All heavy atoms as a GROMACS GRO file, in nm:
protein
  656
    1MET      N    1  13.309   9.858   2.976
    1MET     CA    2  13.246   9.860   3.107
    1MET      C    3  13.118   9.776   3.107
    1MET      O    4  13.092   9.704   3.199
    1MET     CB    5  13.217  10.005   3.145
    1MET     CG    6  13.152  10.018   3.280
    1MET     SD    7  13.274  10.066   3.397
    1MET     CE    8  13.172  10.119   3.528
    2GLU      N    9  13.039   9.785   3.001
    2GLU     CA   10  12.914   9.710   2.995
    2GLU      C   11  12.940   9.559   2.993
    2GLU      O   12  12.865   9.483   3.050
    2GLU     CB   13  12.833   9.751   2.872
    2GLU     CG   14  12.775   9.890   2.880
    2GLU     CD   15  12.676   9.907   2.993
    2GLU    OE1   16  12.594   9.816   3.016
    2GLU    OE2   17  12.681  10.011   3.060
    3THR      N   18  13.046   9.516   2.927
    3THR     CA   19  13.076   9.373   2.919
    3THR      C   20  13.109   9.317   3.056
    3THR      O   21  13.062   9.210   3.092
    3THR     CB   22  13.194   9.348   2.822
    3THR    OG1   23  13.167   9.418   2.702
    3THR    CG2   24  13.208   9.202   2.793
    4SER      N   25  13.186   9.388   3.136
    4SER     CA   26  13.220   9.339   3.269
    4SER      C   27  13.097   9.337   3.359
    4SER      O   28  13.083   9.249   3.443
    4SER     CB   29  13.330   9.425   3.331
    4SER     OG   30  13.285   9.556   3.352
    5ARG      N   31  13.006   9.430   3.342
    5ARG     CA   32  12.883   9.431   3.421
    5ARG      C   33  12.800   9.308   3.388
    5ARG      O   34  12.744   9.244   3.475
    5ARG     CB   35  12.804   9.558   3.391
    5ARG     CG   36  12.672   9.563   3.464
    5ARG     CD   37  12.597   9.687   3.435
    5ARG     NE   38  12.670   9.799   3.488
    5ARG     CZ   39  12.643   9.924   3.461
    5ARG    NH1   40  12.545   9.954   3.381
    5ARG    NH2   41  12.714  10.022   3.513
    6PHE      N   42  12.791   9.275   3.259
    6PHE     CA   43  12.712   9.160   3.217
    6PHE      C   44  12.774   9.030   3.266
    6PHE      O   45  12.704   8.940   3.311
    6PHE     CB   46  12.701   9.160   3.065
    6PHE     CG   47  12.610   9.055   3.011
    6PHE    CD1   48  12.473   9.064   3.029
    6PHE    CD2   49  12.662   8.946   2.943
    6PHE    CE1   50  12.388   8.968   2.979
    6PHE    CE2   51  12.578   8.849   2.893
    6PHE     CZ   52  12.441   8.859   2.911
    7LYS      N   53  12.906   9.019   3.263
    7LYS     CA   54  12.974   8.899   3.310
    7LYS      C   55  12.953   8.878   3.460
    7LYS      O   56  12.944   8.766   3.506
    7LYS     CB   57  13.124   8.906   3.280
    7LYS     CG   58  13.158   8.884   3.136
    7LYS     CD   59  13.306   8.892   3.114
    7LYS     CE   60  13.342   8.876   2.969
    7LYS     NZ   61  13.485   8.889   2.945
    8PHE      N   62  12.947   8.985   3.534
    8PHE     CA   63  12.926   8.974   3.678
    8PHE      C   64  12.781   8.942   3.710
    8PHE      O   65  12.752   8.862   3.798
    8PHE     CB   66  12.966   9.104   3.748
    8PHE     CG   67  12.928   9.107   3.894
    8PHE    CD1   68  13.003   9.036   3.985
    8PHE    CD2   69  12.820   9.180   3.938
    8PHE    CE1   70  12.969   9.037   4.119
    8PHE    CE2   71  12.786   9.182   4.071
    8PHE     CZ   72  12.860   9.110   4.162
    9SER      N   73  12.688   9.001   3.639
    9SER     CA   74  12.547   8.991   3.673
    9SER      C   75  12.488   8.852   3.652
    9SER      O   76  12.407   8.808   3.731
    9SER     CB   77  12.466   9.092   3.592
    9SER     OG   78  12.506   9.222   3.626
   10LEU      N   79  12.527   8.782   3.547
   10LEU     CA   80  12.468   8.651   3.522
   10LEU      C   81  12.502   8.547   3.628
   10LEU      O   82  12.412   8.480   3.678
   10LEU     CB   83  12.506   8.602   3.383
   10LEU     CG   84  12.427   8.664   3.268
   10LEU    CD1   85  12.472   8.608   3.135
   10LEU    CD2   86  12.280   8.648   3.286
   11PRO      N   87  12.628   8.528   3.666
   11PRO     CA   88  12.656   8.432   3.774
   11PRO      C   89  12.590   8.474   3.906
   11PRO      O   90  12.539   8.390   3.979
   11PRO     CB   91  12.808   8.431   3.787
   11PRO     CG   92  12.858   8.484   3.660
   11PRO     CD   93  12.753   8.578   3.609
   12TYR      N   94  12.591   8.602   3.933
   12TYR     CA   95  12.530   8.650   4.056
   12TYR      C   96  12.379   8.624   4.054
   12TYR      O   97  12.321   8.582   4.154
   12TYR     CB   98  12.557   8.799   4.076
   12TYR     CG   99  12.506   8.850   4.206
   12TYR    CD1  100  12.575   8.825   4.323
   12TYR    CD2  101  12.387   8.920   4.213
   12TYR    CE1  102  12.527   8.869   4.444
   12TYR    CE2  103  12.338   8.964   4.334
   12TYR     CZ  104  12.408   8.938   4.449
   12TYR     OH  105  12.359   8.981   4.569
   13LEU      N  106  12.317   8.647   3.941
   13LEU     CA  107  12.174   8.622   3.928
   13LEU      C  108  12.143   8.474   3.951
   13LEU      O  109  12.048   8.440   4.020
   13LEU     CB  110  12.125   8.666   3.791
   13LEU     CG  111  11.978   8.646   3.762
   13LEU    CD1  112  11.893   8.732   3.855
   13LEU    CD2  113  11.948   8.681   3.618
   14PHE      N  114  12.226   8.387   3.898
   14PHE     CA  115  12.206   8.243   3.917
   14PHE      C  116  12.222   8.204   4.064
   14PHE      O  117  12.138   8.133   4.119
   14PHE     CB  118  12.304   8.163   3.830
   14PHE     CG  119  12.296   8.016   3.854
   14PHE    CD1  120  12.189   7.942   3.806
   14PHE    CD2  121  12.394   7.951   3.927
   14PHE    CE1  122  12.181   7.806   3.829
   14PHE    CE2  123  12.387   7.816   3.950
   14PHE     CZ  124  12.279   7.743   3.901
   15LEU      N  125  12.328   8.251   4.128
   15LEU     CA  126  12.351   8.216   4.268
   15LEU      C  127  12.244   8.276   4.359
   15LEU      O  128  12.192   8.208   4.448
   15LEU     CB  129  12.489   8.265   4.312
   15LEU     CG  130  12.607   8.191   4.252
   15LEU    CD1  131  12.737   8.262   4.288
   15LEU    CD2  132  12.608   8.048   4.299
   16ASP      N  133  12.209   8.400   4.334
   16ASP     CA  134  12.108   8.464   4.417
   16ASP      C  135  11.971   8.401   4.396
   16ASP      O  136  11.896   8.382   4.491
   16ASP     CB  137  12.103   8.614   4.387
   16ASP     CG  138  12.002   8.683   4.474
   16ASP    OD1  139  12.018   8.676   4.597
   16ASP    OD2  140  11.907   8.741   4.420
   17SER      N  141  11.939   8.367   4.274
   17SER     CA  142  11.809   8.307   4.245
   17SER      C  143  11.794   8.172   4.313
   17SER      O  144  11.687   8.139   4.364
   17SER     CB  145  11.789   8.292   4.095
   17SER     OG  146  11.784   8.418   4.035
   18SER      N  147  11.900   8.093   4.314
   18SER     CA  148  11.892   7.962   4.379
   18SER      C  149  11.871   7.978   4.530
   18SER      O  150  11.789   7.907   4.588
   18SER     CB  151  12.014   7.878   4.348
   18SER     OG  152  12.131   7.942   4.392
   19PHE      N  153  11.942   8.071   4.592
   19PHE     CA  154  11.922   8.095   4.736
   19PHE      C  155  11.782   8.150   4.761
   19PHE      O  156  11.714   8.112   4.856
   19PHE     CB  157  12.027   8.191   4.790
   19PHE     CG  158  12.006   8.226   4.934
   19PHE    CD1  159  12.030   8.133   5.034
   19PHE    CD2  160  11.960   8.351   4.970
   19PHE    CE1  161  12.010   8.165   5.167
   19PHE    CE2  162  11.939   8.383   5.102
   19PHE     CZ  163  11.964   8.290   5.201
   20PHE      N  164  11.738   8.240   4.675
   20PHE     CA  165  11.605   8.299   4.688
   20PHE      C  166  11.497   8.191   4.679
   20PHE      O  167  11.403   8.190   4.759
   20PHE     CB  168  11.586   8.405   4.580
   20PHE     CG  169  11.446   8.456   4.572
   20PHE    CD1  170  11.403   8.553   4.660
   20PHE    CD2  171  11.358   8.409   4.477
   20PHE    CE1  172  11.274   8.602   4.655
   20PHE    CE2  173  11.229   8.456   4.471
   20PHE     CZ  174  11.186   8.553   4.560
   21LEU      N  175  11.508   8.102   4.582
   21LEU     CA  176  11.407   7.998   4.566
   21LEU      C  177  11.405   7.903   4.686
   21LEU      O  178  11.298   7.862   4.730
   21LEU     CB  179  11.433   7.919   4.438
   21LEU     CG  180  11.400   7.992   4.309
   21LEU    CD1  181  11.446   7.910   4.188
   21LEU    CD2  182  11.253   8.025   4.299
   22LEU      N  183  11.521   7.871   4.739
   22LEU     CA  184  11.525   7.783   4.856
   22LEU      C  185  11.465   7.850   4.980
   22LEU      O  186  11.381   7.792   5.048
   22LEU     CB  187  11.668   7.739   4.885
   22LEU     CG  188  11.725   7.634   4.792
   22LEU    CD1  189  11.873   7.611   4.821
   22LEU    CD2  190  11.648   7.504   4.808
   23SER      N  191  11.508   7.972   5.008
   23SER     CA  192  11.460   8.037   5.130
   23SER      C  193  11.313   8.076   5.121
   23SER      O  194  11.234   8.048   5.211
   23SER     CB  195  11.547   8.159   5.163
   23SER     OG  196  11.539   8.254   5.059
   24ASN      N  197  11.272   8.139   5.011
   24ASN     CA  198  11.132   8.178   4.998
   24ASN      C  199  11.042   8.057   4.974
   24ASN      O  200  10.927   8.057   5.015
   24ASN     CB  201  11.114   8.280   4.887
   24ASN     CG  202  11.145   8.419   4.935
   24ASN    OD1  203  11.177   8.439   5.051
   24ASN    ND2  204  11.137   8.515   4.847
   25GLY      N  205  11.095   7.956   4.908
   25GLY     CA  206  11.018   7.833   4.892
   25GLY      C  207  10.989   7.768   5.025
   25GLY      O  208  10.879   7.718   5.049
   26LEU      N  209  11.086   7.770   5.114
   26LEU     CA  210  11.066   7.717   5.248
   26LEU      C  211  10.961   7.800   5.323
   26LEU      O  212  10.870   7.745   5.385
   26LEU     CB  213  11.198   7.717   5.326
   26LEU     CG  214  11.192   7.667   5.469
   26LEU    CD1  215  11.162   7.518   5.470
   26LEU    CD2  216  11.321   7.695   5.540
   27LEU      N  217  10.971   7.932   5.314
   27LEU     CA  218  10.876   8.018   5.386
   27LEU      C  219  10.734   8.005   5.333
   27LEU      O  220  10.638   8.016   5.409
   27LEU     CB  221  10.921   8.164   5.377
   27LEU     CG  222  11.045   8.200   5.456
   27LEU    CD1  223  11.088   8.343   5.425
   27LEU    CD2  224  11.019   8.185   5.606
   28THR      N  225  10.719   7.984   5.203
   28THR     CA  226  10.585   7.978   5.145
   28THR      C  227  10.530   7.836   5.135
   28THR      O  228  10.423   7.816   5.079
   28THR     CB  229  10.582   8.044   5.006
   28THR    OG1  230  10.678   7.981   4.923
   28THR    CG2  231  10.608   8.192   5.016
   29GLY      N  232  10.602   7.739   5.190
   29GLY     CA  233  10.547   7.605   5.204
   29GLY      C  234  10.584   7.504   5.099
   29GLY      O  235  10.517   7.402   5.086
   30SER      N  236  10.689   7.527   5.022
   30SER     CA  237  10.728   7.429   4.921
   30SER      C  238  10.774   7.298   4.985
   30SER      O  239  10.750   7.191   4.930
   30SER     CB  240  10.841   7.483   4.834
   30SER     OG  241  10.794   7.586   4.752
   31PHE      N  242  10.840   7.305   5.097
   31PHE     CA  243  10.899   7.187   5.159
   31PHE      C  244  10.835   7.152   5.294
   31PHE      O  245  10.883   7.065   5.364
   31PHE     CB  246  11.050   7.208   5.180
   31PHE     CG  247  11.119   7.264   5.059
   31PHE    CD1  248  11.168   7.393   5.057
   31PHE    CD2  249  11.134   7.187   4.944
   31PHE    CE1  250  11.231   7.445   4.946
   31PHE    CE2  251  11.196   7.238   4.832
   31PHE     CZ  252  11.245   7.367   4.831
   32LEU      N  253  10.726   7.219   5.328
   32LEU     CA  254  10.660   7.199   5.457
   32LEU      C  255  10.514   7.161   5.437
   32LEU      O  256  10.458   7.182   5.330
   32LEU     CB  257  10.667   7.329   5.540
   32LEU     CG  258  10.806   7.386   5.566
   32LEU    CD1  259  10.792   7.522   5.632
   32LEU    CD2  260  10.885   7.293   5.654
   33GLU      N  261  10.453   7.109   5.542
   33GLU     CA  262  10.310   7.077   5.534
   33GLU      C  263  10.226   7.204   5.530
   33GLU      O  264  10.127   7.211   5.458
   33GLU     CB  265  10.271   6.992   5.653
   33GLU     CG  266  10.331   6.853   5.651
   33GLU     CD  267  10.290   6.771   5.771
   33GLU    OE1  268  10.190   6.806   5.836
   33GLU    OE2  269  10.360   6.673   5.799
   34ALA      N  270  10.263   7.303   5.608
   34ALA     CA  271  10.191   7.430   5.612
   34ALA      C  272  10.291   7.544   5.594
   34ALA      O  273  10.401   7.539   5.650
   34ALA     CB  274  10.118   7.445   5.745
   35PRO      N  275  10.256   7.646   5.516
   35PRO     CA  276  10.350   7.757   5.495
   35PRO      C  277  10.370   7.842   5.620
   35PRO      O  278  10.280   7.853   5.703
   35PRO     CB  279  10.285   7.839   5.384
   35PRO     CG  280  10.142   7.804   5.389
   35PRO     CD  281  10.134   7.664   5.440
   36ILE      N  282  10.488   7.898   5.634
   36ILE     CA  283  10.517   7.992   5.742
   36ILE      C  284  10.457   8.127   5.709
   36ILE      O  285  10.398   8.194   5.793
   36ILE     CB  286  10.669   8.002   5.763
   36ILE    CG1  287  10.724   7.866   5.806
   36ILE    CG2  288  10.702   8.111   5.864
   36ILE    CD1  289  10.875   7.858   5.806
   37VAL      N  290  10.470   8.168   5.582
   37VAL     CA  291  10.416   8.295   5.533
   37VAL      C  292  10.306   8.263   5.433
   37VAL      O  293  10.325   8.181   5.344
   37VAL     CB  294  10.527   8.379   5.464
   37VAL    CG1  295  10.471   8.507   5.409
   37VAL    CG2  296  10.640   8.408   5.561
   38TRP      N  297  10.192   8.328   5.449
   38TRP     CA  298  10.080   8.306   5.359
   38TRP      C  299  10.048   8.434   5.285
   38TRP      O  300  10.030   8.539   5.347
   38TRP     CB  301   9.960   8.258   5.438
   38TRP     CG  302   9.840   8.230   5.354
   38TRP    CD1  303   9.819   8.122   5.275
   38TRP    CD2  304   9.725   8.313   5.340
   38TRP    NE1  305   9.698   8.132   5.213
   38TRP    CE2  306   9.638   8.250   5.252
   38TRP    CE3  307   9.687   8.435   5.394
   38TRP    CZ2  308   9.516   8.303   5.216
   38TRP    CZ3  309   9.566   8.489   5.358
   38TRP    CH2  310   9.482   8.422   5.269
   39TYR      N  311  10.042   8.428   5.153
   39TYR     CA  312  10.009   8.544   5.070
   39TYR      C  313   9.867   8.530   5.019
   39TYR      O  314   9.830   8.426   4.963
   39TYR     CB  315  10.104   8.554   4.950
   39TYR     CG  316  10.245   8.591   4.985
   39TYR    CD1  317  10.343   8.495   4.998
   39TYR    CD2  318  10.280   8.724   5.004
   39TYR    CE1  319  10.474   8.530   5.030
   39TYR    CE2  320  10.410   8.760   5.035
   39TYR     CZ  321  10.505   8.662   5.048
   39TYR     OH  322  10.634   8.696   5.079
   40ASN      N  323   9.787   8.633   5.037
   40ASN     CA  324   9.649   8.635   4.989
   40ASN      C  325   9.649   8.669   4.840
   40ASN      O  326   9.692   8.777   4.801
   40ASN     CB  327   9.569   8.738   5.068
   40ASN     CG  328   9.423   8.736   5.033
   40ASN    OD1  329   9.379   8.663   4.945
   40ASN    ND2  330   9.347   8.819   5.102
   41ASP      N  331   9.599   8.577   4.757
   41ASP     CA  332   9.598   8.600   4.612
   41ASP      C  333   9.506   8.715   4.571
   41ASP      O  334   9.518   8.767   4.462
   41ASP     CB  335   9.560   8.474   4.538
   41ASP     CG  336   9.676   8.377   4.528
   41ASP    OD1  337   9.791   8.422   4.543
   41ASP    OD2  338   9.652   8.257   4.506
   42ALA      N  339   9.415   8.753   4.657
   42ALA     CA  340   9.328   8.867   4.627
   42ALA      C  341   9.405   8.999   4.634
   42ALA      O  342   9.359   9.100   4.582
   42ALA     CB  343   9.210   8.871   4.723
   43GLU      N  344   9.522   8.997   4.697
   43GLU     CA  345   9.600   9.120   4.714
   43GLU      C  346   9.729   9.120   4.633
   43GLU      O  347   9.815   9.205   4.653
   43GLU     CB  348   9.631   9.140   4.863
   43GLU     CG  349   9.506   9.160   4.945
   43GLU     CD  350   9.534   9.189   5.089
   43GLU    OE1  351   9.649   9.223   5.122
   43GLU    OE2  352   9.441   9.178   5.169
   44ASN      N  353   9.745   9.024   4.544
   44ASN     CA  354   9.858   9.025   4.452
   44ASN      C  355   9.809   8.977   4.316
   44ASN      O  356   9.690   8.955   4.296
   44ASN     CB  357   9.976   8.944   4.505
   44ASN     CG  358   9.944   8.800   4.529
   44ASN    OD1  359   9.862   8.741   4.461
   44ASN    ND2  360  10.008   8.739   4.627
   45LEU      N  361   9.900   8.962   4.221
   45LEU     CA  362   9.860   8.926   4.085
   45LEU      C  363   9.807   8.783   4.074
   45LEU      O  364   9.737   8.749   3.980
   45LEU     CB  365   9.978   8.944   3.989
   45LEU     CG  366  10.023   9.087   3.966
   45LEU    CD1  367  10.148   9.090   3.880
   45LEU    CD2  368   9.913   9.168   3.901
   46GLY      N  369   9.845   8.698   4.166
   46GLY     CA  370   9.801   8.559   4.162
   46GLY      C  371   9.892   8.467   4.083
   46GLY      O  372   9.869   8.348   4.077
   47PHE      N  373   9.997   8.522   4.022
   47PHE     CA  374  10.096   8.440   3.951
   47PHE      C  375  10.203   8.398   4.051
   47PHE      O  376  10.251   8.479   4.129
   47PHE     CB  377  10.161   8.518   3.837
   47PHE     CG  378  10.065   8.558   3.729
   47PHE    CD1  379  10.039   8.690   3.706
   47PHE    CD2  380  10.001   8.462   3.652
   47PHE    CE1  381   9.950   8.729   3.608
   47PHE    CE2  382   9.913   8.499   3.553
   47PHE     CZ  383   9.886   8.632   3.531
   48ARG      N  384  10.240   8.272   4.045
   48ARG     CA  385  10.340   8.221   4.139
   48ARG      C  386  10.451   8.146   4.067
   48ARG      O  387  10.428   8.082   3.966
   48ARG     CB  388  10.274   8.129   4.241
   48ARG     CG  389  10.181   8.203   4.334
   48ARG     CD  390  10.122   8.110   4.438
   48ARG     NE  391  10.033   8.184   4.524
   48ARG     CZ  392  10.067   8.226   4.645
   48ARG    NH1  393  10.185   8.201   4.694
   48ARG    NH2  394   9.980   8.292   4.718
   49LEU      N  395  10.570   8.158   4.122
   49LEU     CA  396  10.684   8.081   4.080
   49LEU      C  397  10.698   7.970   4.183
   49LEU      O  398  10.745   7.996   4.295
   49LEU     CB  399  10.809   8.170   4.075
   49LEU     CG  400  10.939   8.109   4.033
   49LEU    CD1  401  10.932   8.066   3.887
   49LEU    CD2  402  11.052   8.209   4.050
   50PHE      N  403  10.650   7.853   4.152
   50PHE     CA  404  10.629   7.743   4.247
   50PHE      C  405  10.527   7.792   4.350
   50PHE      O  406  10.410   7.803   4.317
   50PHE     CB  407  10.760   7.694   4.310
   50PHE     CG  408  10.860   7.649   4.208
   50PHE    CD1  409  10.974   7.723   4.182
   50PHE    CD2  410  10.840   7.533   4.135
   50PHE    CE1  411  11.066   7.682   4.088
   50PHE    CE2  412  10.931   7.492   4.038
   50PHE     CZ  413  11.044   7.566   4.015
   51THR      N  414  10.567   7.820   4.471
   51THR     CA  415  10.473   7.872   4.572
   51THR      C  416  10.498   8.019   4.604
   51THR      O  417  10.432   8.076   4.690
   51THR     CB  418  10.484   7.790   4.702
   51THR    OG1  419  10.619   7.795   4.747
   51THR    CG2  420  10.442   7.646   4.681
   52ILE      N  421  10.593   8.082   4.535
   52ILE     CA  422  10.635   8.218   4.565
   52ILE      C  423  10.563   8.316   4.471
   52ILE      O  424  10.570   8.299   4.350
   52ILE     CB  425  10.787   8.233   4.547
   52ILE    CG1  426  10.861   8.128   4.628
   52ILE    CG2  427  10.833   8.372   4.583
   52ILE    CD1  428  11.004   8.107   4.586
   53PRO      N  429  10.496   8.418   4.526
   53PRO     CA  430  10.433   8.518   4.438
   53PRO      C  431  10.537   8.588   4.352
   53PRO      O  432  10.647   8.618   4.397
   53PRO     CB  433  10.369   8.617   4.535
   53PRO     CG  434  10.356   8.543   4.663
   53PRO     CD  435  10.468   8.444   4.667
   54ILE      N  436  10.502   8.614   4.227
   54ILE     CA  437  10.596   8.673   4.132
   54ILE      C  438  10.640   8.812   4.178
   54ILE      O  439  10.754   8.853   4.153
   54ILE     CB  440  10.536   8.674   3.989
   54ILE    CG1  441  10.646   8.694   3.885
   54ILE    CG2  442  10.428   8.777   3.975
   54ILE    CD1  443  10.735   8.578   3.866
   55GLU      N  444  10.553   8.885   4.247
   55GLU     CA  445  10.591   9.018   4.296
   55GLU      C  446  10.707   9.010   4.395
   55GLU      O  447  10.793   9.097   4.397
   55GLU     CB  448  10.473   9.087   4.367
   55GLU     CG  449  10.359   9.119   4.278
   55GLU     CD  450  10.251   9.013   4.282
   55GLU    OE1  451  10.282   8.897   4.317
   55GLU    OE2  452  10.136   9.046   4.249
   56ASP      N  453  10.708   8.905   4.475
   56ASP     CA  454  10.816   8.888   4.573
   56ASP      C  455  10.949   8.865   4.502
   56ASP      O  456  11.053   8.916   4.543
   56ASP     CB  457  10.783   8.769   4.664
   56ASP     CG  458  10.860   8.772   4.793
   56ASP    OD1  459  10.913   8.878   4.830
   56ASP    OD2  460  10.866   8.666   4.859
   57SER      N  461  10.946   8.791   4.392
   57SER     CA  462  11.068   8.766   4.314
   57SER      C  463  11.121   8.895   4.254
   57SER      O  464  11.241   8.924   4.263
   57SER     CB  465  11.039   8.668   4.201
   57SER     OG  466  10.979   8.552   4.250
   58ILE      N  467  11.034   8.971   4.193
   58ILE     CA  468  11.075   9.096   4.128
   58ILE      C  469  11.126   9.195   4.232
   58ILE      O  470  11.230   9.258   4.212
   58ILE     CB  471  10.958   9.154   4.047
   58ILE    CG1  472  10.924   9.060   3.932
   58ILE    CG2  473  10.991   9.293   3.995
   58ILE    CD1  474  10.792   9.091   3.864
   59TYR      N  475  11.057   9.207   4.343
   59TYR     CA  476  11.097   9.300   4.449
   59TYR      C  477  11.235   9.264   4.504
   59TYR      O  478  11.321   9.351   4.521
   59TYR     CB  479  10.993   9.299   4.560
   59TYR     CG  480  11.027   9.385   4.677
   59TYR    CD1  481  11.020   9.523   4.669
   59TYR    CD2  482  11.066   9.328   4.798
   59TYR    CE1  483  11.050   9.603   4.778
   59TYR    CE2  484  11.097   9.407   4.907
   59TYR     CZ  485  11.089   9.543   4.896
   59TYR     OH  486  11.120   9.622   5.004
   60GLY      N  487  11.257   9.137   4.532
   60GLY     CA  488  11.387   9.095   4.586
   60GLY      C  489  11.502   9.121   4.491
   60GLY      O  490  11.607   9.170   4.531
   61LEU      N  491  11.483   9.091   4.364
   61LEU     CA  492  11.590   9.115   4.266
   61LEU      C  493  11.614   9.264   4.245
   61LEU      O  494  11.728   9.306   4.229
   61LEU     CB  495  11.557   9.046   4.134
   61LEU     CG  496  11.565   8.894   4.139
   61LEU    CD1  497  11.517   8.834   4.007
   61LEU    CD2  498  11.705   8.847   4.170
   62LEU      N  499  11.507   9.344   4.246
   62LEU     CA  500  11.525   9.488   4.233
   62LEU      C  501  11.604   9.547   4.350
   62LEU      O  502  11.689   9.634   4.330
   62LEU     CB  503  11.389   9.558   4.223
   62LEU     CG  504  11.326   9.561   4.085
   62LEU    CD1  505  11.187   9.622   4.092
   62LEU    CD2  506  11.412   9.638   3.988
   63LEU      N  507  11.577   9.500   4.470
   63LEU     CA  508  11.652   9.549   4.586
   63LEU      C  509  11.801   9.521   4.571
   63LEU      O  510  11.885   9.608   4.598
   63LEU     CB  511  11.602   9.483   4.714
   63LEU     CG  512  11.472   9.535   4.771
   63LEU    CD1  513  11.433   9.451   4.893
   63LEU    CD2  514  11.485   9.680   4.810
   64ILE      N  515  11.834   9.403   4.527
   64ILE     CA  516  11.974   9.366   4.512
   64ILE      C  517  12.041   9.445   4.399
   64ILE      O  518  12.148   9.503   4.416
   64ILE     CB  519  11.987   9.215   4.490
   64ILE    CG1  520  11.946   9.143   4.617
   64ILE    CG2  521  12.127   9.177   4.448
   64ILE    CD1  522  11.924   8.996   4.601
   65PHE      N  523  11.978   9.448   4.283
   65PHE     CA  524  12.040   9.515   4.168
   65PHE      C  525  12.048   9.666   4.184
   65PHE      O  526  12.142   9.728   4.137
   65PHE     CB  527  11.970   9.477   4.038
   65PHE     CG  528  12.010   9.340   3.990
   65PHE    CD1  529  11.915   9.243   3.972
   65PHE    CD2  530  12.142   9.309   3.964
   65PHE    CE1  531  11.952   9.116   3.929
   65PHE    CE2  532  12.180   9.184   3.921
   65PHE     CZ  533  12.084   9.087   3.903
   66LEU      N  534  11.951   9.727   4.251
   66LEU     CA  535  11.960   9.871   4.276
   66LEU      C  536  12.076   9.903   4.369
   66LEU      O  537  12.143  10.005   4.353
   66LEU     CB  538  11.828   9.925   4.332
   66LEU     CG  539  11.716   9.939   4.230
   66LEU    CD1  540  11.586   9.978   4.299
   66LEU    CD2  541  11.752  10.040   4.124
   67ASN      N  542  12.102   9.819   4.466
   67ASN     CA  543  12.219   9.838   4.552
   67ASN      C  544  12.349   9.823   4.476
   67ASN      O  545  12.443   9.901   4.495
   67ASN     CB  546  12.215   9.740   4.670
   67ASN     CG  547  12.124   9.787   4.778
   67ASN    OD1  548  12.142   9.894   4.833
   67ASN    ND2  549  12.024   9.707   4.809
   68ILE      N  550  12.356   9.725   4.388
   68ILE     CA  551  12.477   9.705   4.309
   68ILE      C  552  12.500   9.824   4.216
   68ILE      O  553  12.611   9.877   4.207
   68ILE     CB  554  12.468   9.574   4.228
   68ILE    CG1  555  12.473   9.455   4.322
   68ILE    CG2  556  12.579   9.565   4.125
   68ILE    CD1  557  12.442   9.322   4.256
   69GLU      N  558  12.394   9.867   4.147
   69GLU     CA  559  12.408   9.979   4.054
   69GLU      C  560  12.438  10.110   4.128
   69GLU      O  561  12.514  10.192   4.079
   69GLU     CB  562  12.282   9.994   3.968
   69GLU     CG  563  12.267   9.882   3.867
   69GLU     CD  564  12.388   9.868   3.776
   69GLU    OE1  565  12.437   9.969   3.724
   69GLU    OE2  566  12.433   9.754   3.758
   70GLY      N  567  12.379  10.130   4.244
   70GLY     CA  568  12.411  10.248   4.324
   70GLY      C  569  12.557  10.249   4.368
   70GLY      O  570  12.624  10.352   4.362
   71PHE      N  571  12.607  10.133   4.408
   71PHE     CA  572  12.746  10.121   4.447
   71PHE      C  573  12.837  10.153   4.329
   71PHE      O  574  12.935  10.229   4.342
   71PHE     CB  575  12.775   9.980   4.499
   71PHE     CG  576  12.918   9.958   4.536
   71PHE    CD1  577  12.967  10.004   4.656
   71PHE    CD2  578  13.003   9.891   4.450
   71PHE    CE1  579  13.100   9.985   4.691
   71PHE    CE2  580  13.135   9.871   4.483
   71PHE     CZ  581  13.183   9.918   4.604
   72ARG      N  582  12.805  10.099   4.212
   72ARG     CA  583  12.887  10.125   4.093
   72ARG      C  584  12.883  10.273   4.054
   72ARG      O  585  12.983  10.330   4.013
   72ARG     CB  586  12.840  10.041   3.977
   72ARG     CG  587  12.876   9.897   3.990
   72ARG     CD  588  12.827   9.820   3.872
   72ARG     NE  589  12.870   9.681   3.882
   72ARG     CZ  590  12.817   9.583   3.813
   72ARG    NH1  591  12.721   9.608   3.728
   72ARG    NH2  592  12.860   9.460   3.828
   73TYR      N  593  12.766  10.333   4.064
   73TYR     CA  594  12.752  10.475   4.029
   73TYR      C  595  12.839  10.562   4.119
   73TYR      O  596  12.914  10.646   4.071
   73TYR     CB  597  12.606  10.516   4.039
   73TYR     CG  598  12.583  10.663   4.020
   73TYR    CD1  599  12.585  10.718   3.893
   73TYR    CD2  600  12.562  10.747   4.128
   73TYR    CE1  601  12.565  10.854   3.873
   73TYR    CE2  602  12.542  10.882   4.111
   73TYR     CZ  603  12.544  10.935   3.984
   73TYR     OH  604  12.525  11.069   3.966
   74PHE      N  605  12.828  10.542   4.249
   74PHE     CA  606  12.906  10.625   4.342
   74PHE      C  607  13.054  10.591   4.338
   74PHE      O  608  13.139  10.677   4.365
   74PHE     CB  609  12.851  10.612   4.484
   74PHE     CG  610  12.718  10.680   4.498
   74PHE    CD1  611  12.604  10.606   4.525
   74PHE    CD2  612  12.707  10.817   4.484
   74PHE    CE1  613  12.481  10.669   4.537
   74PHE    CE2  614  12.584  10.881   4.496
   74PHE     CZ  615  12.472  10.807   4.522
   75GLN      N  616  13.088  10.468   4.303
   75GLN     CA  617  13.228  10.431   4.289
   75GLN      C  618  13.292  10.505   4.171
   75GLN      O  619  13.404  10.554   4.182
   75GLN     CB  620  13.239  10.280   4.269
   75GLN     CG  621  13.378  10.227   4.275
   75GLN     CD  622  13.380  10.075   4.260
   75GLN    OE1  623  13.296  10.018   4.192
   75GLN    NE2  624  13.476  10.012   4.326
   76THR      N  625  13.220  10.520   4.062
   76THR     CA  626  13.275  10.592   3.947
   76THR      C  627  13.279  10.743   3.975
   76THR      O  628  13.366  10.812   3.923
   76THR     CB  629  13.193  10.567   3.819
   76THR    OG1  630  13.057  10.604   3.841
   76THR    CG2  631  13.202  10.422   3.778
   77LYS      N  632  13.188  10.794   4.055
   77LYS     CA  633  13.188  10.936   4.091
   77LYS      C  634  13.309  10.972   4.176
   77LYS      O  635  13.363  11.080   4.167
   77LYS     CB  636  13.060  10.975   4.165
   77LYS     CG  637  12.940  10.984   4.079
   77LYS     CD  638  12.947  11.106   3.995
   77LYS     CE  639  12.816  11.128   3.922
   77LYS     NZ  640  12.822  11.240   3.833
   78LEU      N  641  13.349  10.879   4.263
   78LEU     CA  642  13.463  10.906   4.351
   78LEU      C  643  13.596  10.888   4.281
   78LEU      O  644  13.696  10.946   4.321
   78LEU     CB  645  13.456  10.814   4.473
   78LEU     CG  646  13.340  10.842   4.570
   78LEU    CD1  647  13.339  10.737   4.679
   78LEU    CD2  648  13.352  10.981   4.629
   79ASN      N  649  13.600  10.808   4.177
   79ASN     CA  650  13.727  10.781   4.106
   79ASN      C  651  13.749  10.875   3.994
   79ASN      O  652  13.712  10.949   3.936
   79ASN     CB  653  13.733  10.639   4.054
   79ASN     CG  654  13.744  10.541   4.169
   79ASN    OD1  655  13.796  10.574   4.274
   79ASN    ND2  656  13.693  10.422   4.148
   0.00000   0.00000   0.00000
């Protein structure tokens, strides 16, 4: 069971990360003159992945993976 989870997670992480970087990069001003969304560095850690605060990256991935793991948990409970 663990092997199939790992095989699924890596491609999904790659695909999701690329979409995440494009969409959040656009919002935070990577491809624009002025950002659409502005993050105050005094209210976060100040570390950025390109123009995206690291907290935003962690939060987005946690939301996705918690949903996947919750689905798997309840799927095994019903079967």
